[in-house]
N, C-alpha and C positions, 0 to 999 in steps of 0.2 A: 504494499499498498503506501509507503514511505516513497518507493523508487517512482510509483504512479505520480504523486504529489510533486516530486522532483521535476520529473521530466514535464509535467504539467505548466509548475512555474516557469521553467527555464524556455521554454516553447511562450508561453504569454510576453516575457519577457523579449524574447527576439523579436515578437510584431512590432510594426511600425505603430505609434500612437495617434489614433485619429486628433483631427483638430480639435483642440478644445471648443466647447461651448462657448457662443455669443451670448454671454451673461451680463447685464450690468451697463452701465457706461464710463465712457474714460473720463477722469476729473480732471479740469482744468489745475492748474499748480496753486491758486486761492483758494478751491474747494477744498484742496489734499490737505493744505496746512491749516484750516479749520477743522478738520478732521484729526490732525495728529499733533495737534498742540498738549503738550507736557507742561504741568506747572513742577519744578522743582523744589526741595526743603529750600532752599538758599533765596527762592523766590523770582527765580528767573521763569520765564513763560508767564509769567502773571499780567493779566491784560490790563490795559488803562480802565480805571473806573476808581468807584467808591462808595462805600456804605456804612452807616452808622445803624448803632445799636436801637434807636428807636423806630428807623426806618427799618430794619431786619425782626422787630418786633413785631409789627404790624404784619408785613410778610408772612413771618411765621406762624400767625395766628391762621392767614387764608390759606396757607399752604403746606404748613408740615404738621400743624397739631392734631389733623384728623388720622396720621398715623403715629406719631409720636407724642401723643397728648399736651396736652396745655403747659405743664412745665418741664415738658420733653423726661419725664420720667415714666407717665402710667400708662403710654398709648401701648398698642400691638407691638409696634415694632421696635428699633434699636433703641434703645436709652439714650438718651442725648446728654443729660446733665448730669454733675455730682460724680459721686462714688458709687456703689450700689445701695447707700443707705448703713453699712455697716461702718464704712469709716467717714467721717465726715473732713470736709477741706479744713477745717480751723481745728480739728482734733491734734494737738502736738505732739501726740506718739504715733502720728498717720502715717509718716515714713517707715515707722519699724512694722507697723499693724500690716502695710501693704508688702513689706517685703517677708513676712511669713506667710500672708495669705493674698499671692497676687489675684489669684484667680478671680476672686470676689468683688475687684474692680473691674466693671464692664462697660463703662461708658466711653462716649466718643472723647468727652474731655478728659478721661483719664487713661485711656488706651493709646489715641493717635499720637505719635510722636512730633509731629508739623502741624504747624494750623494751618500752612498752604495747601498740605494733604485733603483737609477739609474742605478747603474752596473747592479744589480740585474734583473731589469727589460730588459735591454738591453740583458744581455745574454739569457733569458728565452726567451725573444719573437722579438726580432728585428736580421736582417733585416726582414722586413715583408713578403720579398716574398722568407727568406731562413732563419726562425726562428732557433738559437740554431747552425747557422753554423758560428760565430766567435770564434776563439781561446779566452781564457783566456787573451792574450796580448793586443789582438783587443779591448775586450770589455774594458780592462782598459784603453784603447789609445783613443778609440771613448769618453768614460766617459771624460776622461780629457781634450780632445777637447769641449765637451758641455759645461763643468764648466768652462771653459776658453770661450766662446762664452757667457758667463754669467757676465763675470768678476770677477769671483769667484776663478783664480789660473791665475798664471802669463804664456805667451805665452814659455817658458822652463820646465813648469812642468811635473812631473815624477808621475802618480797614481801608488799605489801598496797597497798591503794591512796593511800598516802602515801609509802613506802619504790622500789615501782616507777617512776614518772615519773621519780625524782631519778637513777635508772641514766642514766650516760652512754655513749652506744654511740660504737664508732669509726668505724660509717658516717654519725653524724650531721654531721660536717665535709663530708659531700659532699650536703646536702639545701637547701633551701630553708628558713628561717625561716617556719611556717605562720602566725606571726602579723603577720607584714611586709605592710605595705599592699603590695598589689598594682599599684598607680597609681604607688609612688615608686619614682625612680630611684635607682641607684647613685652 
């Protein structure tokens, strides 16, 4: 049986391939660039625009609360704010508790190492019912509000391509430095 499979496999490989089906359409360079935009941890790739916490609060209520809950903690979708309720941000022993029980901290604010990644994810995938429907200004605003829900920025914060990469996320300490030399040994 294995000889027959090998014979069939080598015969199939020897056959010339038919022309690929004509599916889709060719994109012009501007369309391709819009689809392949990547936001890096240091802020490279962030678009022009800005958004504030108050603007984000209104957008969140209209676009996000139905899945994530009014406060970002009680909806059926992923928790967006705080820790899991066991460890308050204000708990002076929180770093020790988190190190001992890291699995208990399950929110975007606690896990994600870079604020720019939150922006990138929201821009690409949210809201769930209409991905990529928010403008850059709206994505900055929602990101600002999410950061505020996690007590990482003040209530009057404005996020843009300069301020967003400067936000220090609690999950940052649990990640490797993306600019580090992968061949270097500690």
